[in-house]
PyMOL commands that place a pseudoatom at each C-alpha (Angstrom):
pseudoatom trace, name=CA, resn=MET, resi=1, chain=A, elem=C, hetatm=0, pos=[-1.524, -22.995, 52.941]
pseudoatom trace, name=CA, resn=GLU, resi=2, chain=A, elem=C, hetatm=0, pos=[-1.030, -20.972, 49.738]
pseudoatom trace, name=CA, resn=LYS, resi=3, chain=A, elem=C, hetatm=0, pos=[-2.195, -22.353, 46.426]
pseudoatom trace, name=CA, resn=PRO, resi=4, chain=A, elem=C, hetatm=0, pos=[0.752, -22.578, 44.008]
pseudoatom trace, name=CA, resn=LYS, resi=5, chain=A, elem=C, hetatm=0, pos=[0.591, -20.194, 41.067]
pseudoatom trace, name=CA, resn=PRO, resi=6, chain=A, elem=C, hetatm=0, pos=[0.708, -21.635, 37.559]
pseudoatom trace, name=CA, resn=ASP, resi=7, chain=A, elem=C, hetatm=0, pos=[4.075, -21.657, 35.828]
pseudoatom trace, name=CA, resn=THR, resi=8, chain=A, elem=C, hetatm=0, pos=[3.706, -18.999, 33.129]
pseudoatom trace, name=CA, resn=THR, resi=9, chain=A, elem=C, hetatm=0, pos=[7.120, -19.737, 31.631]
pseudoatom trace, name=CA, resn=GLN, resi=10, chain=A, elem=C, hetatm=0, pos=[5.748, -22.855, 29.921]
pseudoatom trace, name=CA, resn=GLY, resi=11, chain=A, elem=C, hetatm=0, pos=[3.635, -21.052, 27.304]
pseudoatom trace, name=CA, resn=THR, resi=12, chain=A, elem=C, hetatm=0, pos=[-0.032, -20.223, 27.048]
pseudoatom trace, name=CA, resn=TYR, resi=13, chain=A, elem=C, hetatm=0, pos=[-3.264, -21.632, 25.716]
pseudoatom trace, name=CA, resn=PHE, resi=14, chain=A, elem=C, hetatm=0, pos=[-4.356, -21.347, 22.070]
pseudoatom trace, name=CA, resn=SER, resi=15, chain=A, elem=C, hetatm=0, pos=[-4.374, -17.760, 20.806]
pseudoatom trace, name=CA, resn=LEU, resi=16, chain=A, elem=C, hetatm=0, pos=[-7.476, -16.720, 18.882]
pseudoatom trace, name=CA, resn=TYR, resi=17, chain=A, elem=C, hetatm=0, pos=[-5.797, -13.386, 18.228]
pseudoatom trace, name=CA, resn=GLY, resi=18, chain=A, elem=C, hetatm=0, pos=[-2.799, -15.051, 16.574]
pseudoatom trace, name=CA, resn=PHE, resi=19, chain=A, elem=C, hetatm=0, pos=[-5.011, -17.411, 14.592]
pseudoatom trace, name=CA, resn=VAL, resi=20, chain=A, elem=C, hetatm=0, pos=[-7.229, -14.591, 13.288]
pseudoatom trace, name=CA, resn=GLN, resi=21, chain=A, elem=C, hetatm=0, pos=[-4.128, -12.621, 12.273]
pseudoatom trace, name=CA, resn=ASP, resi=22, chain=A, elem=C, hetatm=0, pos=[-2.883, -15.630, 10.297]
pseudoatom trace, name=CA, resn=GLN, resi=23, chain=A, elem=C, hetatm=0, pos=[-6.282, -16.058, 8.639]
pseudoatom trace, name=CA, resn=TRP, resi=24, chain=A, elem=C, hetatm=0, pos=[-6.382, -12.376, 7.751]
pseudoatom trace, name=CA, resn=HIS, resi=25, chain=A, elem=C, hetatm=0, pos=[-2.973, -12.600, 6.051]
pseudoatom trace, name=CA, resn=ILE, resi=26, chain=A, elem=C, hetatm=0, pos=[-3.954, -15.776, 4.186]
pseudoatom trace, name=CA, resn=TYR, resi=27, chain=A, elem=C, hetatm=0, pos=[-7.350, -14.634, 2.883]
pseudoatom trace, name=CA, resn=ARG, resi=28, chain=A, elem=C, hetatm=0, pos=[-6.973, -10.842, 2.720]
pseudoatom trace, name=CA, resn=GLY, resi=29, chain=A, elem=C, hetatm=0, pos=[-7.841, -9.399, -0.671]
pseudoatom trace, name=CA, resn=GLN, resi=30, chain=A, elem=C, hetatm=0, pos=[-9.451, -12.581, -1.988]
pseudoatom trace, name=CA, resn=PRO, resi=31, chain=A, elem=C, hetatm=0, pos=[-12.563, -11.905, -4.102]
pseudoatom trace, name=CA, resn=TYR, resi=32, chain=A, elem=C, hetatm=0, pos=[-14.957, -13.797, -1.851]
pseudoatom trace, name=CA, resn=VAL, resi=33, chain=A, elem=C, hetatm=0, pos=[-18.690, -13.280, -1.903]
pseudoatom trace, name=CA, resn=LEU, resi=34, chain=A, elem=C, hetatm=0, pos=[-20.512, -14.249, 1.276]
pseudoatom trace, name=CA, resn=ASN, resi=35, chain=A, elem=C, hetatm=0, pos=[-24.133, -15.018, 1.987]
pseudoatom trace, name=CA, resn=LYS, resi=36, chain=A, elem=C, hetatm=0, pos=[-24.939, -12.977, 5.104]
pseudoatom trace, name=CA, resn=MET, resi=37, chain=A, elem=C, hetatm=0, pos=[-27.915, -14.251, 7.102]
pseudoatom trace, name=CA, resn=VAL, resi=38, chain=A, elem=C, hetatm=0, pos=[-29.201, -12.343, 10.115]
pseudoatom trace, name=CA, resn=THR, resi=39, chain=A, elem=C, hetatm=0, pos=[-31.854, -13.867, 12.387]
pseudoatom trace, name=CA, resn=LEU, resi=40, chain=A, elem=C, hetatm=0, pos=[-33.399, -11.876, 15.220]
pseudoatom trace, name=CA, resn=ASN, resi=41, chain=A, elem=C, hetatm=0, pos=[-35.990, -13.611, 17.403]
pseudoatom trace, name=CA, resn=GLY, resi=42, chain=A, elem=C, hetatm=0, pos=[-36.909, -16.037, 14.630]
pseudoatom trace, name=CA, resn=LYS, resi=43, chain=A, elem=C, hetatm=0, pos=[-37.075, -13.544, 11.730]
pseudoatom trace, name=CA, resn=THR, resi=44, chain=A, elem=C, hetatm=0, pos=[-34.384, -13.955, 9.081]
pseudoatom trace, name=CA, resn=ASP, resi=45, chain=A, elem=C, hetatm=0, pos=[-33.014, -11.628, 6.423]
pseudoatom trace, name=CA, resn=SER, resi=46, chain=A, elem=C, hetatm=0, pos=[-30.192, -12.392, 4.040]
pseudoatom trace, name=CA, resn=CYS, resi=47, chain=A, elem=C, hetatm=0, pos=[-28.087, -10.724, 1.387]
pseudoatom trace, name=CA, resn=LEU, resi=48, chain=A, elem=C, hetatm=0, pos=[-24.919, -11.266, -0.592]
pseudoatom trace, name=CA, resn=VAL, resi=49, chain=A, elem=C, hetatm=0, pos=[-21.912, -9.178, 0.423]
pseudoatom trace, name=CA, resn=SER, resi=50, chain=A, elem=C, hetatm=0, pos=[-18.400, -8.789, -0.863]
pseudoatom trace, name=CA, resn=ALA, resi=51, chain=A, elem=C, hetatm=0, pos=[-15.657, -9.739, 1.587]
pseudoatom trace, name=CA, resn=LEU, resi=52, chain=A, elem=C, hetatm=0, pos=[-14.470, -6.160, 1.144]
pseudoatom trace, name=CA, resn=ASN, resi=53, chain=A, elem=C, hetatm=0, pos=[-17.708, -4.885, 2.732]
pseudoatom trace, name=CA, resn=VAL, resi=54, chain=A, elem=C, hetatm=0, pos=[-17.951, -7.259, 5.712]
pseudoatom trace, name=CA, resn=GLU, resi=55, chain=A, elem=C, hetatm=0, pos=[-17.733, -5.654, 9.166]
pseudoatom trace, name=CA, resn=TRP, resi=56, chain=A, elem=C, hetatm=0, pos=[-14.512, -7.538, 9.998]
pseudoatom trace, name=CA, resn=GLY, resi=57, chain=A, elem=C, hetatm=0, pos=[-13.671, -5.310, 12.973]
pseudoatom trace, name=CA, resn=GLN, resi=58, chain=A, elem=C, hetatm=0, pos=[-16.935, -6.199, 14.742]
pseudoatom trace, name=CA, resn=ILE, resi=59, chain=A, elem=C, hetatm=0, pos=[-16.490, -9.914, 14.020]
pseudoatom trace, name=CA, resn=PHE, resi=60, chain=A, elem=C, hetatm=0, pos=[-12.856, -9.914, 15.178]
pseudoatom trace, name=CA, resn=LYS, resi=61, chain=A, elem=C, hetatm=0, pos=[-13.794, -8.066, 18.363]
pseudoatom trace, name=CA, resn=ILE, resi=62, chain=A, elem=C, hetatm=0, pos=[-16.317, -10.761, 19.326]
pseudoatom trace, name=CA, resn=PHE, resi=63, chain=A, elem=C, hetatm=0, pos=[-13.789, -13.545, 18.756]
pseudoatom trace, name=CA, resn=PHE, resi=64, chain=A, elem=C, hetatm=0, pos=[-10.939, -11.638, 20.462]
pseudoatom trace, name=CA, resn=GLU, resi=65, chain=A, elem=C, hetatm=0, pos=[-13.057, -11.184, 23.603]
pseudoatom trace, name=CA, resn=ALA, resi=66, chain=A, elem=C, hetatm=0, pos=[-13.075, -14.988, 23.922]
pseudoatom trace, name=CA, resn=ASP, resi=67, chain=A, elem=C, hetatm=0, pos=[-9.282, -15.334, 23.647]
pseudoatom trace, name=CA, resn=ILE, resi=68, chain=A, elem=C, hetatm=0, pos=[-7.711, -17.331, 26.509]
pseudoatom trace, name=CA, resn=SER, resi=69, chain=A, elem=C, hetatm=0, pos=[-4.049, -16.986, 25.524]
pseudoatom trace, name=CA, resn=ASP, resi=70, chain=A, elem=C, hetatm=0, pos=[-3.134, -14.485, 28.252]
pseudoatom trace, name=CA, resn=PRO, resi=71, chain=A, elem=C, hetatm=0, pos=[-0.933, -16.173, 30.910]
pseudoatom trace, name=CA, resn=LYS, resi=72, chain=A, elem=C, hetatm=0, pos=[-3.501, -15.178, 33.568]
pseudoatom trace, name=CA, resn=PHE, resi=73, chain=A, elem=C, hetatm=0, pos=[-5.726, -17.976, 32.211]
pseudoatom trace, name=CA, resn=LEU, resi=74, chain=A, elem=C, hetatm=0, pos=[-3.182, -20.743, 32.806]
pseudoatom trace, name=CA, resn=ASP, resi=75, chain=A, elem=C, hetatm=0, pos=[-4.562, -23.435, 35.108]
pseudoatom trace, name=CA, resn=GLN, resi=76, chain=A, elem=C, hetatm=0, pos=[-8.105, -22.059, 34.718]
pseudoatom trace, name=CA, resn=TYR, resi=77, chain=A, elem=C, hetatm=0, pos=[-9.117, -24.538, 31.999]
pseudoatom trace, name=CA, resn=ASP, resi=78, chain=A, elem=C, hetatm=0, pos=[-9.178, -28.299, 31.742]
pseudoatom trace, name=CA, resn=PHE, resi=79, chain=A, elem=C, hetatm=0, pos=[-7.476, -29.331, 28.524]
pseudoatom trace, name=CA, resn=THR, resi=80, chain=A, elem=C, hetatm=0, pos=[-8.182, -32.529, 26.610]
pseudoatom trace, name=CA, resn=MET, resi=81, chain=A, elem=C, hetatm=0, pos=[-7.108, -33.768, 23.228]
pseudoatom trace, name=CA, resn=PHE, resi=82, chain=A, elem=C, hetatm=0, pos=[-8.476, -36.706, 21.296]
pseudoatom trace, name=CA, resn=ASP, resi=83, chain=A, elem=C, hetatm=0, pos=[-8.125, -38.160, 17.826]
pseudoatom trace, name=CA, resn=GLU, resi=84, chain=A, elem=C, hetatm=0, pos=[-11.025, -39.334, 15.694]
pseudoatom trace, name=CA, resn=ASN, resi=85, chain=A, elem=C, hetatm=0, pos=[-9.686, -41.638, 13.010]
pseudoatom trace, name=CA, resn=THR, resi=86, chain=A, elem=C, hetatm=0, pos=[-12.976, -41.898, 11.111]
pseudoatom trace, name=CA, resn=THR, resi=87, chain=A, elem=C, hetatm=0, pos=[-13.017, -38.164, 10.327]
pseudoatom trace, name=CA, resn=GLU, resi=88, chain=A, elem=C, hetatm=0, pos=[-9.221, -37.829, 10.532]
pseudoatom trace, name=CA, resn=THR, resi=89, chain=A, elem=C, hetatm=0, pos=[-9.654, -35.058, 13.077]
pseudoatom trace, name=CA, resn=ARG, resi=90, chain=A, elem=C, hetatm=0, pos=[-7.711, -34.110, 16.189]
pseudoatom trace, name=CA, resn=THR, resi=91, chain=A, elem=C, hetatm=0, pos=[-9.768, -32.095, 18.676]
pseudoatom trace, name=CA, resn=PHE, resi=92, chain=A, elem=C, hetatm=0, pos=[-8.288, -29.797, 21.294]
pseudoatom trace, name=CA, resn=SER, resi=93, chain=A, elem=C, hetatm=0, pos=[-10.765, -28.851, 23.992]
pseudoatom trace, name=CA, resn=TYR, resi=94, chain=A, elem=C, hetatm=0, pos=[-10.527, -26.238, 26.753]
pseudoatom trace, name=CA, resn=GLN, resi=95, chain=A, elem=C, hetatm=0, pos=[-13.265, -26.287, 29.406]
pseudoatom trace, name=CA, resn=ALA, resi=96, chain=A, elem=C, hetatm=0, pos=[-13.427, -23.552, 32.067]
pseudoatom trace, name=CA, resn=LYS, resi=97, chain=A, elem=C, hetatm=0, pos=[-12.977, -24.734, 35.634]
pseudoatom trace, name=CA, resn=ASP, resi=98, chain=A, elem=C, hetatm=0, pos=[-14.810, -21.674, 36.978]
pseudoatom trace, name=CA, resn=PRO, resi=99, chain=A, elem=C, hetatm=0, pos=[-18.391, -20.985, 35.802]
pseudoatom trace, name=CA, resn=LYS, resi=100, chain=A, elem=C, hetatm=0, pos=[-17.687, -17.240, 36.189]
pseudoatom trace, name=CA, resn=LEU, resi=101, chain=A, elem=C, hetatm=0, pos=[-15.054, -17.171, 33.434]
pseudoatom trace, name=CA, resn=PHE, resi=102, chain=A, elem=C, hetatm=0, pos=[-16.257, -15.451, 30.266]
pseudoatom trace, name=CA, resn=THR, resi=103, chain=A, elem=C, hetatm=0, pos=[-14.995, -18.138, 27.873]
pseudoatom trace, name=CA, resn=GLN, resi=104, chain=A, elem=C, hetatm=0, pos=[-16.488, -21.405, 29.032]
pseudoatom trace, name=CA, resn=LYS, resi=105, chain=A, elem=C, hetatm=0, pos=[-15.509, -23.683, 26.162]
pseudoatom trace, name=CA, resn=LEU, resi=106, chain=A, elem=C, hetatm=0, pos=[-13.053, -23.565, 23.286]
pseudoatom trace, name=CA, resn=GLN, resi=107, chain=A, elem=C, hetatm=0, pos=[-12.796, -26.475, 20.856]
pseudoatom trace, name=CA, resn=ILE, resi=108, chain=A, elem=C, hetatm=0, pos=[-10.396, -26.612, 17.952]
pseudoatom trace, name=CA, resn=ALA, resi=109, chain=A, elem=C, hetatm=0, pos=[-10.770, -29.304, 15.309]
pseudoatom trace, name=CA, resn=ALA, resi=110, chain=A, elem=C, hetatm=0, pos=[-7.659, -29.869, 13.228]
pseudoatom trace, name=CA, resn=ASP, resi=111, chain=A, elem=C, hetatm=0, pos=[-6.593, -32.246, 10.505]
pseudoatom trace, name=CA, resn=LEU, resi=112, chain=A, elem=C, hetatm=0, pos=[-5.125, -35.324, 12.148]
pseudoatom trace, name=CA, resn=TYR, resi=113, chain=A, elem=C, hetatm=0, pos=[-2.101, -35.432, 9.839]
pseudoatom trace, name=CA, resn=ASN, resi=114, chain=A, elem=C, hetatm=0, pos=[-1.076, -31.836, 9.210]
pseudoatom trace, name=CA, resn=ASP, resi=115, chain=A, elem=C, hetatm=0, pos=[-2.741, -29.989, 12.168]
pseudoatom trace, name=CA, resn=LYS, resi=116, chain=A, elem=C, hetatm=0, pos=[-4.430, -27.512, 9.783]
pseudoatom trace, name=CA, resn=ILE, resi=117, chain=A, elem=C, hetatm=0, pos=[-7.385, -26.048, 11.661]
pseudoatom trace, name=CA, resn=ARG, resi=118, chain=A, elem=C, hetatm=0, pos=[-10.747, -27.127, 10.272]
pseudoatom trace, name=CA, resn=SER, resi=119, chain=A, elem=C, hetatm=0, pos=[-12.973, -25.322, 12.748]
pseudoatom trace, name=CA, resn=ILE, resi=120, chain=A, elem=C, hetatm=0, pos=[-13.141, -23.403, 16.002]
pseudoatom trace, name=CA, resn=TYR, resi=121, chain=A, elem=C, hetatm=0, pos=[-16.131, -23.499, 18.343]
pseudoatom trace, name=CA, resn=ILE, resi=122, chain=A, elem=C, hetatm=0, pos=[-16.472, -21.229, 21.387]
pseudoatom trace, name=CA, resn=GLU, resi=123, chain=A, elem=C, hetatm=0, pos=[-19.055, -20.806, 24.135]
pseudoatom trace, name=CA, resn=THR, resi=124, chain=A, elem=C, hetatm=0, pos=[-19.061, -17.691, 26.316]
pseudoatom trace, name=CA, resn=GLN, resi=125, chain=A, elem=C, hetatm=0, pos=[-21.254, -16.408, 29.087]
pseudoatom trace, name=CA, resn=LYS, resi=126, chain=A, elem=C, hetatm=0, pos=[-21.604, -13.222, 31.068]
pseudoatom trace, name=CA, resn=ASN, resi=127, chain=A, elem=C, hetatm=0, pos=[-24.056, -13.150, 33.946]
pseudoatom trace, name=CA, resn=THR, resi=128, chain=A, elem=C, hetatm=0, pos=[-24.932, -9.983, 35.833]
pseudoatom trace, name=CA, resn=PHE, resi=129, chain=A, elem=C, hetatm=0, pos=[-27.843, -8.943, 37.980]
pseudoatom trace, name=CA, resn=TRP, resi=130, chain=A, elem=C, hetatm=0, pos=[-29.413, -7.205, 34.967]
pseudoatom trace, name=CA, resn=ASN, resi=131, chain=A, elem=C, hetatm=0, pos=[-28.689, -9.667, 32.179]
pseudoatom trace, name=CA, resn=ASN, resi=132, chain=A, elem=C, hetatm=0, pos=[-27.563, -13.186, 31.388]
pseudoatom trace, name=CA, resn=GLN, resi=133, chain=A, elem=C, hetatm=0, pos=[-25.823, -13.357, 28.029]
pseudoatom trace, name=CA, resn=SER, resi=134, chain=A, elem=C, hetatm=0, pos=[-24.399, -16.364, 26.245]
pseudoatom trace, name=CA, resn=LYS, resi=135, chain=A, elem=C, hetatm=0, pos=[-22.712, -16.625, 22.866]
pseudoatom trace, name=CA, resn=LYS, resi=136, chain=A, elem=C, hetatm=0, pos=[-21.737, -19.473, 20.612]
pseudoatom trace, name=CA, resn=LEU, resi=137, chain=A, elem=C, hetatm=0, pos=[-19.106, -18.731, 17.992]
pseudoatom trace, name=CA, resn=PHE, resi=138, chain=A, elem=C, hetatm=0, pos=[-18.119, -20.974, 15.108]
pseudoatom trace, name=CA, resn=TYR, resi=139, chain=A, elem=C, hetatm=0, pos=[-15.550, -20.507, 12.377]
pseudoatom trace, name=CA, resn=SER, resi=140, chain=A, elem=C, hetatm=0, pos=[-14.515, -22.876, 9.628]
pseudoatom trace, name=CA, resn=PRO, resi=141, chain=A, elem=C, hetatm=0, pos=[-11.833, -21.318, 7.389]
pseudoatom trace, name=CA, resn=ALA, resi=142, chain=A, elem=C, hetatm=0, pos=[-13.230, -20.081, 4.062]
pseudoatom trace, name=CA, resn=HIS, resi=143, chain=A, elem=C, hetatm=0, pos=[-16.538, -21.866, 4.772]
pseudoatom trace, name=CA, resn=ILE, resi=144, chain=A, elem=C, hetatm=0, pos=[-18.574, -20.222, 7.520]
pseudoatom trace, name=CA, resn=ILE, resi=145, chain=A, elem=C, hetatm=0, pos=[-18.523, -17.698, 10.362]
pseudoatom trace, name=CA, resn=GLN, resi=146, chain=A, elem=C, hetatm=0, pos=[-21.418, -17.916, 12.805]
pseudoatom trace, name=CA, resn=ILE, resi=147, chain=A, elem=C, hetatm=0, pos=[-22.197, -15.871, 15.901]
pseudoatom trace, name=CA, resn=GLN, resi=148, chain=A, elem=C, hetatm=0, pos=[-25.192, -16.823, 18.063]
pseudoatom trace, name=CA, resn=GLU, resi=149, chain=A, elem=C, hetatm=0, pos=[-26.173, -14.576, 20.945]
pseudoatom trace, name=CA, resn=HIS, resi=150, chain=A, elem=C, hetatm=0, pos=[-28.839, -15.135, 23.592]
pseudoatom trace, name=CA, resn=ASP, resi=151, chain=A, elem=C, hetatm=0, pos=[-29.717, -12.267, 25.970]
pseudoatom trace, name=CA, resn=ASN, resi=152, chain=A, elem=C, hetatm=0, pos=[-32.046, -12.816, 28.900]
pseudoatom trace, name=CA, resn=PRO, resi=153, chain=A, elem=C, hetatm=0, pos=[-32.488, -9.441, 30.652]
pseudoatom trace, name=CA, resn=LEU, resi=154, chain=A, elem=C, hetatm=0, pos=[-34.088, -8.968, 34.062]
pseudoatom trace, name=CA, resn=LEU, resi=155, chain=A, elem=C, hetatm=0, pos=[-36.405, -6.431, 32.441]
pseudoatom trace, name=CA, resn=GLY, resi=156, chain=A, elem=C, hetatm=0, pos=[-37.537, -6.569, 28.843]
pseudoatom trace, name=CA, resn=ARG, resi=157, chain=A, elem=C, hetatm=0, pos=[-37.702, -9.220, 26.193]
pseudoatom trace, name=CA, resn=THR, resi=158, chain=A, elem=C, hetatm=0, pos=[-35.347, -12.094, 25.603]
pseudoatom trace, name=CA, resn=LYS, resi=159, chain=A, elem=C, hetatm=0, pos=[-33.253, -11.640, 22.467]
pseudoatom trace, name=CA, resn=ASP, resi=160, chain=A, elem=C, hetatm=0, pos=[-31.977, -14.413, 20.226]
pseudoatom trace, name=CA, resn=PHE, resi=161, chain=A, elem=C, hetatm=0, pos=[-29.642, -13.168, 17.524]
pseudoatom trace, name=CA, resn=VAL, resi=162, chain=A, elem=C, hetatm=0, pos=[-27.701, -15.129, 14.911]
pseudoatom trace, name=CA, resn=ILE, resi=163, chain=A, elem=C, hetatm=0, pos=[-25.444, -13.741, 12.211]
pseudoatom trace, name=CA, resn=GLN, resi=164, chain=A, elem=C, hetatm=0, pos=[-23.915, -16.102, 9.751]
pseudoatom trace, name=CA, resn=TYR, resi=165, chain=A, elem=C, hetatm=0, pos=[-21.554, -15.596, 6.832]
pseudoatom trace, name=CA, resn=LYS, resi=166, chain=A, elem=C, hetatm=0, pos=[-21.257, -18.454, 4.349]
pseudoatom trace, name=CA, resn=PHE, resi=167, chain=A, elem=C, hetatm=0, pos=[-18.437, -18.215, 1.862]
pseudoatom trace, name=CA, resn=LEU, resi=168, chain=A, elem=C, hetatm=0, pos=[-19.657, -18.832, -1.696]
for i in range(1, 168): cmd.bond("trace and resi %d" % i, "trace and resi %d" % (i + 1))
show_as sticks, trace
zoom trace
């Protein structure tokens, strides 16, 4: 018996690509200063950077890799939504059904009344014979961007890397 294919005419999951484009158009050219903190295996360095000098292409690439809006991902995630009245937040959660999918978790927290996105949290993983890599991505508009990466190679040292941009 053949497994029915998902109906791709009914839309797609949340688009990180579309969201990032919207954010770029909203905040582009603003005179933000960010506190950039880089931690590698427990050692931290920080500096202040202008938003004009941030490596946006590298950051976007990492978030775009986790995008699940392509129709091929339909029916590959369990979707839940719940409201939290205390914090006035509506949370949309996508959890991968298959542990081999790159994006394992995507959570979007939005304002309960106007659906304005407050934060996005993503967990990814890529396991090969040579390396197990996991990432945790967090973005809160005009507040913080955080990328955590854990590499556990078959040969060599484990690497824990965190880069964080706090908007000042």
